[in-house]
C-alpha positions in Angstrom: 67.4 54.9 230.0 66.5 57.1 232.8 68.4 60.3 233.8 70.3 58.7 236.7 71.6 55.9 234.5 72.7 58.4 231.8 74.4 60.5 234.4 76.2 57.5 235.9 77.3 56.4 232.4 78.6 59.8 231.6 80.6 59.9 234.9 82.0 56.5 234.2 83.1 57.4 230.6 84.7 60.7 231.9 86.6 58.8 234.6 87.8 56.2 232.1 89.0 58.9 229.7 90.8 60.8 232.4 92.6 57.6 233.7 93.6 56.7 230.1 95.2 60.1 229.5 97.0 60.1 232.9 98.5 56.7 232.2 100.3 58.0 229.1 104.0 58.2 229.7 105.7 61.6 229.6 107.5 62.2 226.4 111.3 62.7 226.7 112.5 66.3 226.5 114.1 67.5 223.2 117.5 69.2 223.3 119.4 70.8 220.4 123.0 71.5 219.3 124.0 73.8 216.5 127.3 74.0 214.6 129.2 72.9 211.6 129.5 69.2 210.7 133.1 68.1 211.2 132.6 64.3 210.6 129.9 62.2 209.2 129.4 58.4 208.9 126.3 56.2 208.2 125.7 55.9 212.0 127.2 59.1 213.5 127.3 62.9 213.0 129.9 65.1 214.7 129.3 68.8 215.2 131.7 71.4 216.5 130.2 73.6 219.2 132.7 76.0 220.5 135.8 74.1 221.6 133.8 70.8 222.0 132.9 68.2 219.4 129.5 66.6 219.9 129.2 63.1 218.4 125.6 61.8 218.1 124.3 58.5 216.8 121.9 58.4 214.0 120.1 55.7 212.1 117.6 55.1 209.2 114.9 56.8 211.2 116.8 60.0 211.6 115.1 62.7 209.5 117.4 64.9 207.5 116.1 68.1 205.8 118.6 69.3 203.1 121.9 68.1 201.8 123.9 66.8 204.8 127.7 66.9 204.3 130.9 67.9 206.2 131.0 71.7 206.6 127.3 72.2 206.6 125.9 74.2 209.5 123.2 72.1 211.2 120.9 72.1 214.1 120.4 68.7 215.6 117.4 67.9 217.8 117.9 65.0 220.1 116.5 63.3 223.2 118.4 61.7 226.2 116.8 58.4 227.1 118.2 55.9 229.6 119.1 52.6 228.0 120.1 50.8 231.3 120.1 51.7 235.0 122.3 49.9 237.5 121.6 50.7 241.2 124.5 50.8 243.6 123.7 50.5 247.3 124.9 53.6 249.2 127.4 53.1 252.0 126.2 54.4 255.4 128.0 55.7 258.5 131.5 54.3 259.1 131.2 51.7 256.4 132.5 54.1 253.8 135.4 55.4 255.9 138.8 53.8 256.1 139.4 52.1 259.4 142.6 53.0 261.3 144.1 51.4 264.5 144.5 53.8 267.4 147.4 52.9 269.6 
């Protein structure tokens, strides 16, 4: 192969690699909550955080490090991911206002 063909092949491979990495979807952001476990079932864990109780779902893929039981202090790492989105059309102008009769 000549130098021009090699250079063109290199540019093509670089562009292909760049486009493949840019197509990768962004990973959902992780959040965390820390507090004592106040309730525990096979599918949920409830943690007390201040005056609020946080109930999070869990399943067989949830990784648990240590002995999980009510009363244990835990830090839970979780993601918020949309399951379904329903779009409502916005009302514009006078459509959203209540009509009154002027007499």
